[in-house]
mmCIF file of the N, C-alpha and C atoms, coordinates in Angstrom:
data_MODEL
# 
_entry.id   MODEL 
# 
loop_
_atom_site.group_PDB 
_atom_site.id 
_atom_site.type_symbol 
_atom_site.label_atom_id 
_atom_site.label_alt_id 
_atom_site.label_comp_id 
_atom_site.label_asym_id 
_atom_site.label_entity_id 
_atom_site.label_seq_id 
_atom_site.pdbx_PDB_ins_code 
_atom_site.Cartn_x 
_atom_site.Cartn_y 
_atom_site.Cartn_z 
_atom_site.occupancy 
_atom_site.B_iso_or_equiv 
_atom_site.pdbx_formal_charge 
_atom_site.auth_seq_id 
_atom_site.auth_comp_id 
_atom_site.auth_asym_id 
_atom_site.auth_atom_id 
_atom_site.pdbx_PDB_model_num 
ATOM 1   N N  . UNK A 1 1  ? 27.056  -270.664 -11.229 1.00 0.00 ? 1  UNK A N  1 
ATOM 2   C CA . UNK A 1 1  ? 25.797  -270.079 -10.814 1.00 0.00 ? 1  UNK A CA 1 
ATOM 3   C C  . UNK A 1 1  ? 25.476  -268.821 -11.621 1.00 0.00 ? 1  UNK A C  1 
ATOM 4   N N  . UNK A 1 2  ? 26.512  -268.095 -12.036 1.00 0.00 ? 2  UNK A N  1 
ATOM 5   C CA . UNK A 1 2  ? 26.274  -266.888 -12.833 1.00 0.00 ? 2  UNK A CA 1 
ATOM 6   C C  . UNK A 1 2  ? 25.664  -267.213 -14.187 1.00 0.00 ? 2  UNK A C  1 
ATOM 7   N N  . UNK A 1 3  ? 25.998  -268.384 -14.713 1.00 0.00 ? 3  UNK A N  1 
ATOM 8   C CA . UNK A 1 3  ? 25.484  -268.752 -16.024 1.00 0.00 ? 3  UNK A CA 1 
ATOM 9   C C  . UNK A 1 3  ? 23.967  -268.934 -15.996 1.00 0.00 ? 3  UNK A C  1 
ATOM 10  N N  . UNK A 1 4  ? 23.425  -269.328 -14.847 1.00 0.00 ? 4  UNK A N  1 
ATOM 11  C CA . UNK A 1 4  ? 21.982  -269.494 -14.744 1.00 0.00 ? 4  UNK A CA 1 
ATOM 12  C C  . UNK A 1 4  ? 21.254  -268.162 -14.891 1.00 0.00 ? 4  UNK A C  1 
ATOM 13  N N  . UNK A 1 5  ? 21.816  -267.112 -14.310 1.00 0.00 ? 5  UNK A N  1 
ATOM 14  C CA . UNK A 1 5  ? 21.214  -265.787 -14.449 1.00 0.00 ? 5  UNK A CA 1 
ATOM 15  C C  . UNK A 1 5  ? 21.253  -265.322 -15.912 1.00 0.00 ? 5  UNK A C  1 
ATOM 16  N N  . UNK A 1 6  ? 22.352  -265.565 -16.566 1.00 0.00 ? 6  UNK A N  1 
ATOM 17  C CA . UNK A 1 6  ? 22.479  -265.196 -17.971 1.00 0.00 ? 6  UNK A CA 1 
ATOM 18  C C  . UNK A 1 6  ? 21.524  -266.018 -18.843 1.00 0.00 ? 6  UNK A C  1 
ATOM 19  N N  . UNK A 1 7  ? 21.442  -267.299 -18.565 1.00 0.00 ? 7  UNK A N  1 
ATOM 20  C CA . UNK A 1 7  ? 20.544  -268.172 -19.305 1.00 0.00 ? 7  UNK A CA 1 
ATOM 21  C C  . UNK A 1 7  ? 19.089  -267.748 -19.103 1.00 0.00 ? 7  UNK A C  1 
ATOM 22  N N  . UNK A 1 8  ? 18.717  -267.393 -17.899 1.00 0.00 ? 8  UNK A N  1 
ATOM 23  C CA . UNK A 1 8  ? 17.364  -266.931 -17.614 1.00 0.00 ? 8  UNK A CA 1 
ATOM 24  C C  . UNK A 1 8  ? 17.066  -265.643 -18.388 1.00 0.00 ? 8  UNK A C  1 
ATOM 25  N N  . UNK A 1 9  ? 17.997  -264.716 -18.428 1.00 0.00 ? 9  UNK A N  1 
ATOM 26  C CA . UNK A 1 9  ? 17.802  -263.457 -19.147 1.00 0.00 ? 9  UNK A CA 1 
ATOM 27  C C  . UNK A 1 9  ? 17.642  -263.701 -20.648 1.00 0.00 ? 9  UNK A C  1 
ATOM 28  N N  . UNK A 1 10 ? 18.438  -264.578 -21.207 1.00 0.00 ? 10 UNK A N  1 
ATOM 29  C CA . UNK A 1 10 ? 18.354  -264.882 -22.641 1.00 0.00 ? 10 UNK A CA 1 
ATOM 30  C C  . UNK A 1 10 ? 17.025  -265.561 -22.966 1.00 0.00 ? 10 UNK A C  1 
ATOM 31  N N  . UNK A 1 11 ? 16.597  -266.509 -22.138 1.00 0.00 ? 11 UNK A N  1 
ATOM 32  C CA . UNK A 1 11 ? 15.318  -267.177 -22.370 1.00 0.00 ? 11 UNK A CA 1 
ATOM 33  C C  . UNK A 1 11 ? 14.147  -266.203 -22.235 1.00 0.00 ? 11 UNK A C  1 
ATOM 34  N N  . UNK A 1 12 ? 14.251  -265.292 -21.300 1.00 0.00 ? 12 UNK A N  1 
ATOM 35  C CA . UNK A 1 12 ? 13.203  -264.286 -21.127 1.00 0.00 ? 12 UNK A CA 1 
ATOM 36  C C  . UNK A 1 12 ? 13.077  -263.420 -22.371 1.00 0.00 ? 12 UNK A C  1 
ATOM 37  N N  . UNK A 1 13 ? 14.195  -263.012 -22.946 1.00 0.00 ? 13 UNK A N  1 
ATOM 38  C CA . UNK A 1 13 ? 14.157  -262.179 -24.144 1.00 0.00 ? 13 UNK A CA 1 
ATOM 39  C C  . UNK A 1 13 ? 13.681  -262.958 -25.371 1.00 0.00 ? 13 UNK A C  1 
ATOM 40  N N  . UNK A 1 14 ? 13.983  -264.250 -25.434 1.00 0.00 ? 14 UNK A N  1 
ATOM 41  C CA . UNK A 1 14 ? 13.567  -265.057 -26.576 1.00 0.00 ? 14 UNK A CA 1 
ATOM 42  C C  . UNK A 1 14 ? 12.063  -265.285 -26.602 1.00 0.00 ? 14 UNK A C  1 
ATOM 43  N N  . UNK A 1 15 ? 11.475  -265.482 -25.431 1.00 0.00 ? 15 UNK A N  1 
ATOM 44  C CA . UNK A 1 15 ? 10.054  -265.816 -25.370 1.00 0.00 ? 15 UNK A CA 1 
ATOM 45  C C  . UNK A 1 15 ? 9.155   -264.611 -25.130 1.00 0.00 ? 15 UNK A C  1 
ATOM 46  N N  . UNK A 1 16 ? 9.715   -263.440 -25.122 1.00 0.00 ? 16 UNK A N  1 
ATOM 47  C CA . UNK A 1 16 ? 8.919   -262.234 -24.933 1.00 0.00 ? 16 UNK A CA 1 
ATOM 48  C C  . UNK A 1 16 ? 8.209   -261.898 -26.248 1.00 0.00 ? 16 UNK A C  1 
ATOM 49  N N  . UNK A 1 17 ? 6.914   -261.678 -26.167 1.00 0.00 ? 17 UNK A N  1 
ATOM 50  C CA . UNK A 1 17 ? 6.131   -261.384 -27.377 1.00 0.00 ? 17 UNK A CA 1 
ATOM 51  C C  . UNK A 1 17 ? 6.208   -259.900 -27.694 1.00 0.00 ? 17 UNK A C  1 
ATOM 52  N N  . UNK A 1 18 ? 6.199   -259.588 -28.960 1.00 0.00 ? 18 UNK A N  1 
ATOM 53  C CA . UNK A 1 18 ? 6.166   -258.190 -29.388 1.00 0.00 ? 18 UNK A CA 1 
ATOM 54  C C  . UNK A 1 18 ? 4.741   -257.668 -29.238 1.00 0.00 ? 18 UNK A C  1 
ATOM 55  N N  . UNK A 1 19 ? 4.574   -256.405 -28.851 1.00 0.00 ? 19 UNK A N  1 
ATOM 56  C CA . UNK A 1 19 ? 3.223   -255.876 -28.678 1.00 0.00 ? 19 UNK A CA 1 
ATOM 57  C C  . UNK A 1 19 ? 2.433   -255.881 -29.985 1.00 0.00 ? 19 UNK A C  1 
ATOM 58  N N  . UNK A 1 20 ? 1.231   -256.428 -29.912 1.00 0.00 ? 20 UNK A N  1 
ATOM 59  C CA . UNK A 1 20 ? 0.373   -256.459 -31.079 1.00 0.00 ? 20 UNK A CA 1 
ATOM 60  C C  . UNK A 1 20 ? 0.659   -257.565 -32.070 1.00 0.00 ? 20 UNK A C  1 
ATOM 61  N N  . UNK A 1 21 ? 1.641   -258.403 -31.784 1.00 0.00 ? 21 UNK A N  1 
ATOM 62  C CA . UNK A 1 21 ? 1.980   -259.443 -32.755 1.00 0.00 ? 21 UNK A CA 1 
ATOM 63  C C  . UNK A 1 21 ? 0.938   -260.550 -32.791 1.00 0.00 ? 21 UNK A C  1 
ATOM 64  N N  . UNK A 1 22 ? 0.139   -260.706 -31.737 1.00 0.00 ? 22 UNK A N  1 
ATOM 65  C CA . UNK A 1 22 ? -0.858  -261.767 -31.701 1.00 0.00 ? 22 UNK A CA 1 
ATOM 66  C C  . UNK A 1 22 ? -2.168  -261.339 -32.341 1.00 0.00 ? 22 UNK A C  1 
ATOM 67  N N  . UNK A 1 23 ? -2.353  -260.065 -32.597 1.00 0.00 ? 23 UNK A N  1 
ATOM 68  C CA . UNK A 1 23 ? -3.594  -259.566 -33.159 1.00 0.00 ? 23 UNK A CA 1 
ATOM 69  C C  . UNK A 1 23 ? -3.535  -259.583 -34.680 1.00 0.00 ? 23 UNK A C  1 
ATOM 70  N N  . UNK A 1 24 ? -4.403  -260.375 -35.307 1.00 0.00 ? 24 UNK A N  1 
ATOM 71  C CA . UNK A 1 24 ? -4.458  -260.297 -36.766 1.00 0.00 ? 24 UNK A CA 1 
ATOM 72  C C  . UNK A 1 24 ? -5.105  -258.980 -37.176 1.00 0.00 ? 24 UNK A C  1 
ATOM 73  N N  . UNK A 1 25 ? -4.705  -258.457 -38.307 1.00 0.00 ? 25 UNK A N  1 
ATOM 74  C CA . UNK A 1 25 ? -5.255  -257.181 -38.768 1.00 0.00 ? 25 UNK A CA 1 
ATOM 75  C C  . UNK A 1 25 ? -6.488  -257.481 -39.629 1.00 0.00 ? 25 UNK A C  1 
ATOM 76  N N  . UNK A 1 26 ? -7.645  -257.042 -39.157 1.00 0.00 ? 26 UNK A N  1 
ATOM 77  C CA . UNK A 1 26 ? -8.879  -257.209 -39.895 1.00 0.00 ? 26 UNK A CA 1 
ATOM 78  C C  . UNK A 1 26 ? -9.031  -256.038 -40.852 1.00 0.00 ? 26 UNK A C  1 
ATOM 79  N N  . UNK A 1 27 ? -9.717  -256.284 -41.964 1.00 0.00 ? 27 UNK A N  1 
ATOM 80  C CA . UNK A 1 27 ? -9.886  -255.233 -42.970 1.00 0.00 ? 27 UNK A CA 1 
ATOM 81  C C  . UNK A 1 27 ? -10.703 -254.069 -42.427 1.00 0.00 ? 27 UNK A C  1 
ATOM 82  N N  . UNK A 1 28 ? -11.746 -254.373 -41.644 1.00 0.00 ? 28 UNK A N  1 
ATOM 83  C CA . UNK A 1 28 ? -12.564 -253.286 -41.108 1.00 0.00 ? 28 UNK A CA 1 
ATOM 84  C C  . UNK A 1 28 ? -11.818 -252.474 -40.059 1.00 0.00 ? 28 UNK A C  1 
ATOM 85  N N  . UNK A 1 29 ? -10.933 -253.116 -39.301 1.00 0.00 ? 29 UNK A N  1 
ATOM 86  C CA . UNK A 1 29 ? -10.125 -252.402 -38.314 1.00 0.00 ? 29 UNK A CA 1 
ATOM 87  C C  . UNK A 1 29 ? -9.130  -251.482 -39.005 1.00 0.00 ? 29 UNK A C  1 
ATOM 88  N N  . UNK A 1 30 ? -8.489  -251.980 -40.060 1.00 0.00 ? 30 UNK A N  1 
ATOM 89  C CA . UNK A 1 30 ? -7.527  -251.159 -40.801 1.00 0.00 ? 30 UNK A CA 1 
ATOM 90  C C  . UNK A 1 30 ? -8.218  -249.968 -41.441 1.00 0.00 ? 30 UNK A C  1 
ATOM 91  N N  . UNK A 1 31 ? -9.424  -250.173 -41.962 1.00 0.00 ? 31 UNK A N  1 
ATOM 92  C CA . UNK A 1 31 ? -10.162 -249.080 -42.588 1.00 0.00 ? 31 UNK A CA 1 
ATOM 93  C C  . UNK A 1 31 ? -10.567 -248.032 -41.545 1.00 0.00 ? 31 UNK A C  1 
ATOM 94  N N  . UNK A 1 32 ? -11.005 -248.482 -40.389 1.00 0.00 ? 32 UNK A N  1 
ATOM 95  C CA . UNK A 1 32 ? -11.411 -247.563 -39.317 1.00 0.00 ? 32 UNK A CA 1 
ATOM 96  C C  . UNK A 1 32 ? -10.227 -246.710 -38.859 1.00 0.00 ? 32 UNK A C  1 
ATOM 97  N N  . UNK A 1 33 ? -9.099  -247.343 -38.639 1.00 0.00 ? 33 UNK A N  1 
ATOM 98  C CA . UNK A 1 33 ? -7.919  -246.604 -38.160 1.00 0.00 ? 33 UNK A CA 1 
ATOM 99  C C  . UNK A 1 33 ? -7.318  -245.715 -39.231 1.00 0.00 ? 33 UNK A C  1 
ATOM 100 N N  . UNK A 1 34 ? -7.460  -246.101 -40.492 1.00 0.00 ? 34 UNK A N  1 
ATOM 101 C CA . UNK A 1 34 ? -6.901  -245.267 -41.562 1.00 0.00 ? 34 UNK A CA 1 
ATOM 102 C C  . UNK A 1 34 ? -7.668  -243.960 -41.714 1.00 0.00 ? 34 UNK A C  1 
ATOM 103 N N  . UNK A 1 35 ? -8.910  -243.940 -41.264 1.00 0.00 ? 35 UNK A N  1 
ATOM 104 C CA . UNK A 1 35 ? -9.716  -242.731 -41.318 1.00 0.00 ? 35 UNK A CA 1 
ATOM 105 C C  . UNK A 1 35 ? -9.532  -241.865 -40.071 1.00 0.00 ? 35 UNK A C  1 
ATOM 106 N N  . UNK A 1 36 ? -8.622  -242.254 -39.176 1.00 0.00 ? 36 UNK A N  1 
ATOM 107 C CA . UNK A 1 36 ? -8.361  -241.479 -37.967 1.00 0.00 ? 36 UNK A CA 1 
ATOM 108 C C  . UNK A 1 36 ? -9.320  -241.787 -36.830 1.00 0.00 ? 36 UNK A C  1 
ATOM 109 N N  . UNK A 1 37 ? -10.065 -242.874 -36.931 1.00 0.00 ? 37 UNK A N  1 
ATOM 110 C CA . UNK A 1 37 ? -11.010 -243.268 -35.892 1.00 0.00 ? 37 UNK A CA 1 
ATOM 111 C C  . UNK A 1 37 ? -10.374 -244.303 -34.979 1.00 0.00 ? 37 UNK A C  1 
ATOM 112 N N  . UNK A 1 38 ? -11.117 -244.779 -33.991 1.00 0.00 ? 38 UNK A N  1 
ATOM 113 C CA . UNK A 1 38 ? -10.598 -245.790 -33.080 1.00 0.00 ? 38 UNK A CA 1 
ATOM 114 C C  . UNK A 1 38 ? -11.673 -246.829 -32.798 1.00 0.00 ? 38 UNK A C  1 
ATOM 115 N N  . UNK A 1 39 ? -11.257 -247.981 -32.326 1.00 0.00 ? 39 UNK A N  1 
ATOM 116 C CA . UNK A 1 39 ? -12.164 -249.083 -32.038 1.00 0.00 ? 39 UNK A CA 1 
ATOM 117 C C  . UNK A 1 39 ? -12.415 -249.162 -30.534 1.00 0.00 ? 39 UNK A C  1 
ATOM 118 N N  . UNK A 1 40 ? -13.642 -249.558 -30.178 1.00 0.00 ? 40 UNK A N  1 
ATOM 119 C CA . UNK A 1 40 ? -14.006 -249.622 -28.769 1.00 0.00 ? 40 UNK A CA 1 
ATOM 120 C C  . UNK A 1 40 ? -14.965 -250.788 -28.551 1.00 0.00 ? 40 UNK A C  1 
ATOM 121 N N  . UNK A 1 41 ? -14.874 -251.409 -27.357 1.00 0.00 ? 41 UNK A N  1 
ATOM 122 C CA . UNK A 1 41 ? -15.691 -252.577 -27.049 1.00 0.00 ? 41 UNK A CA 1 
ATOM 123 C C  . UNK A 1 41 ? -17.142 -252.187 -26.810 1.00 0.00 ? 41 UNK A C  1 
ATOM 124 N N  . UNK A 1 42 ? -17.386 -251.241 -25.933 1.00 0.00 ? 42 UNK A N  1 
ATOM 125 C CA . UNK A 1 42 ? -18.753 -250.843 -25.607 1.00 0.00 ? 42 UNK A CA 1 
ATOM 126 C C  . UNK A 1 42 ? -19.223 -249.712 -26.498 1.00 0.00 ? 42 UNK A C  1 
ATOM 127 N N  . UNK A 1 43 ? -20.086 -248.913 -25.913 1.00 0.00 ? 43 UNK A N  1 
ATOM 128 C CA . UNK A 1 43 ? -20.580 -247.745 -26.639 1.00 0.00 ? 43 UNK A CA 1 
ATOM 129 C C  . UNK A 1 43 ? -19.473 -246.709 -26.789 1.00 0.00 ? 43 UNK A C  1 
ATOM 130 N N  . UNK A 1 44 ? -19.574 -245.904 -27.828 1.00 0.00 ? 44 UNK A N  1 
ATOM 131 C CA . UNK A 1 44 ? -18.600 -244.837 -28.051 1.00 0.00 ? 44 UNK A CA 1 
ATOM 132 C C  . UNK A 1 44 ? -18.777 -243.750 -26.992 1.00 0.00 ? 44 UNK A C  1 
ATOM 133 N N  . UNK A 1 45 ? -17.715 -242.985 -26.698 1.00 0.00 ? 45 UNK A N  1 
ATOM 134 C CA . UNK A 1 45 ? -17.831 -241.881 -25.747 1.00 0.00 ? 45 UNK A CA 1 
ATOM 135 C C  . UNK A 1 45 ? -18.888 -240.872 -26.199 1.00 0.00 ? 45 UNK A C  1 
ATOM 136 N N  . UNK A 1 46 ? -19.374 -240.032 -25.291 1.00 0.00 ? 46 UNK A N  1 
ATOM 137 C CA . UNK A 1 46 ? -20.480 -239.119 -25.600 1.00 0.00 ? 46 UNK A CA 1 
ATOM 138 C C  . UNK A 1 46 ? -20.264 -238.214 -26.809 1.00 0.00 ? 46 UNK A C  1 
ATOM 139 N N  . UNK A 1 47 ? -19.054 -237.762 -27.060 1.00 0.00 ? 47 UNK A N  1 
ATOM 140 C CA . UNK A 1 47 ? -18.836 -236.838 -28.180 1.00 0.00 ? 47 UNK A CA 1 
ATOM 141 C C  . UNK A 1 47 ? -18.497 -237.558 -29.485 1.00 0.00 ? 47 UNK A C  1 
ATOM 142 N N  . UNK A 1 48 ? -18.545 -238.885 -29.492 1.00 0.00 ? 48 UNK A N  1 
ATOM 143 C CA . UNK A 1 48 ? -18.221 -239.684 -30.673 1.00 0.00 ? 48 UNK A CA 1 
ATOM 144 C C  . UNK A 1 48 ? -19.449 -240.468 -31.127 1.00 0.00 ? 48 UNK A C  1 
ATOM 145 N N  . UNK A 1 49 ? -19.473 -240.841 -32.391 1.00 0.00 ? 49 UNK A N  1 
ATOM 146 C CA . UNK A 1 49 ? -20.570 -241.635 -32.945 1.00 0.00 ? 49 UNK A CA 1 
ATOM 147 C C  . UNK A 1 49 ? -20.011 -242.924 -33.540 1.00 0.00 ? 49 UNK A C  1 
ATOM 148 N N  . UNK A 1 50 ? -20.783 -243.985 -33.468 1.00 0.00 ? 50 UNK A N  1 
ATOM 149 C CA . UNK A 1 50 ? -20.382 -245.258 -34.067 1.00 0.00 ? 50 UNK A CA 1 
ATOM 150 C C  . UNK A 1 50 ? -20.534 -245.149 -35.583 1.00 0.00 ? 50 UNK A C  1 
ATOM 151 N N  . UNK A 1 51 ? -19.427 -245.357 -36.298 1.00 0.00 ? 51 UNK A N  1 
ATOM 152 C CA . UNK A 1 51 ? -19.461 -245.204 -37.752 1.00 0.00 ? 51 UNK A CA 1 
ATOM 153 C C  . UNK A 1 51 ? -19.213 -246.516 -38.494 1.00 0.00 ? 51 UNK A C  1 
ATOM 154 N N  . UNK A 1 52 ? -19.152 -247.619 -37.761 1.00 0.00 ? 52 UNK A N  1 
ATOM 155 C CA . UNK A 1 52 ? -18.906 -248.911 -38.396 1.00 0.00 ? 52 UNK A CA 1 
ATOM 156 C C  . UNK A 1 52 ? -18.499 -249.927 -37.353 1.00 0.00 ? 52 UNK A C  1 
ATOM 157 N N  . UNK A 1 53 ? -17.853 -250.982 -37.819 1.00 0.00 ? 53 UNK A N  1 
ATOM 158 C CA . UNK A 1 53 ? -17.411 -252.031 -36.905 1.00 0.00 ? 53 UNK A CA 1 
ATOM 159 C C  . UNK A 1 53 ? -15.916 -252.273 -37.070 1.00 0.00 ? 53 UNK A C  1 
ATOM 160 N N  . UNK A 1 54 ? -15.351 -252.934 -36.080 1.00 0.00 ? 54 UNK A N  1 
ATOM 161 C CA . UNK A 1 54 ? -13.932 -253.293 -36.080 1.00 0.00 ? 54 UNK A CA 1 
ATOM 162 C C  . UNK A 1 54 ? -13.787 -254.735 -35.609 1.00 0.00 ? 54 UNK A C  1 
ATOM 163 N N  . UNK A 1 55 ? -12.640 -255.287 -35.860 1.00 0.00 ? 55 UNK A N  1 
ATOM 164 C CA . UNK A 1 55 ? -12.255 -256.606 -35.361 1.00 0.00 ? 55 UNK A CA 1 
ATOM 165 C C  . UNK A 1 55 ? -13.272 -257.676 -35.767 1.00 0.00 ? 55 UNK A C  1 
ATOM 166 N N  . UNK A 1 56 ? -13.669 -257.624 -37.019 1.00 0.00 ? 56 UNK A N  1 
ATOM 167 C CA . UNK A 1 56 ? -14.593 -258.619 -37.533 1.00 0.00 ? 56 UNK A CA 1 
ATOM 168 C C  . UNK A 1 56 ? -16.012 -258.472 -37.009 1.00 0.00 ? 56 UNK A C  1 
ATOM 169 N N  . UNK A 1 57 ? -16.405 -257.259 -36.632 1.00 0.00 ? 57 UNK A N  1 
ATOM 170 C CA . UNK A 1 57 ? -17.748 -257.011 -36.149 1.00 0.00 ? 57 UNK A CA 1 
ATOM 171 C C  . UNK A 1 57 ? -17.905 -257.078 -34.648 1.00 0.00 ? 57 UNK A C  1 
ATOM 172 N N  . UNK A 1 58 ? -16.814 -257.369 -33.912 1.00 0.00 ? 58 UNK A N  1 
ATOM 173 C CA . UNK A 1 58 ? -16.896 -257.472 -32.450 1.00 0.00 ? 58 UNK A CA 1 
ATOM 174 C C  . UNK A 1 58 ? -16.828 -256.115 -31.756 1.00 0.00 ? 58 UNK A C  1 
ATOM 175 N N  . UNK A 1 59 ? -16.160 -255.150 -32.376 1.00 0.00 ? 59 UNK A N  1 
ATOM 176 C CA . UNK A 1 59 ? -15.991 -253.826 -31.787 1.00 0.00 ? 59 UNK A CA 1 
ATOM 177 C C  . UNK A 1 59 ? -16.687 -252.777 -32.628 1.00 0.00 ? 59 UNK A C  1 
ATOM 178 N N  . UNK A 1 60 ? -16.836 -251.592 -32.058 1.00 0.00 ? 60 UNK A N  1 
ATOM 179 C CA . UNK A 1 60 ? -17.434 -250.479 -32.790 1.00 0.00 ? 60 UNK A CA 1 
ATOM 180 C C  . UNK A 1 60 ? -16.354 -249.483 -33.182 1.00 0.00 ? 60 UNK A C  1 
ATOM 181 N N  . UNK A 1 61 ? -16.496 -248.942 -34.380 1.00 0.00 ? 61 UNK A N  1 
ATOM 182 C CA . UNK A 1 61 ? -15.577 -247.899 -34.862 1.00 0.00 ? 61 UNK A CA 1 
ATOM 183 C C  . UNK A 1 61 ? -16.168 -246.556 -34.465 1.00 0.00 ? 61 UNK A C  1 
ATOM 184 N N  . UNK A 1 62 ? -15.455 -245.798 -33.654 1.00 0.00 ? 62 UNK A N  1 
ATOM 185 C CA . UNK A 1 62 ? -15.953 -244.517 -33.147 1.00 0.00 ? 62 UNK A CA 1 
ATOM 186 C C  . UNK A 1 62 ? -15.280 -243.366 -33.886 1.00 0.00 ? 62 UNK A C  1 
ATOM 187 N N  . UNK A 1 63 ? -16.096 -242.426 -34.323 1.00 0.00 ? 63 UNK A N  1 
ATOM 188 C CA . UNK A 1 63 ? -15.578 -241.257 -35.036 1.00 0.00 ? 63 UNK A CA 1 
ATOM 189 C C  . UNK A 1 63 ? -16.189 -240.002 -34.448 1.00 0.00 ? 63 UNK A C  1 
ATOM 190 N N  . UNK A 1 64 ? -15.504 -238.864 -34.660 1.00 0.00 ? 64 UNK A N  1 
ATOM 191 C CA . UNK A 1 64 ? -16.010 -237.578 -34.150 1.00 0.00 ? 64 UNK A CA 1 
ATOM 192 C C  . UNK A 1 64 ? -17.113 -237.062 -34.995 1.00 0.00 ? 64 UNK A C  1 
# 
């Protein structure tokens, strides 16, 4: 019975995804982040301005 607990733990670790591994890196996203900006789904916060797009045009690149 103990082997089942060990087997479950090993399978859990094998199938656990690394954070961000499913997200392909888009060129516009990399450019936005390299300039110290961030990507956002909706409108940028009040003190930030939209300076481009991210994630293939789906998100907005927000800069100060």
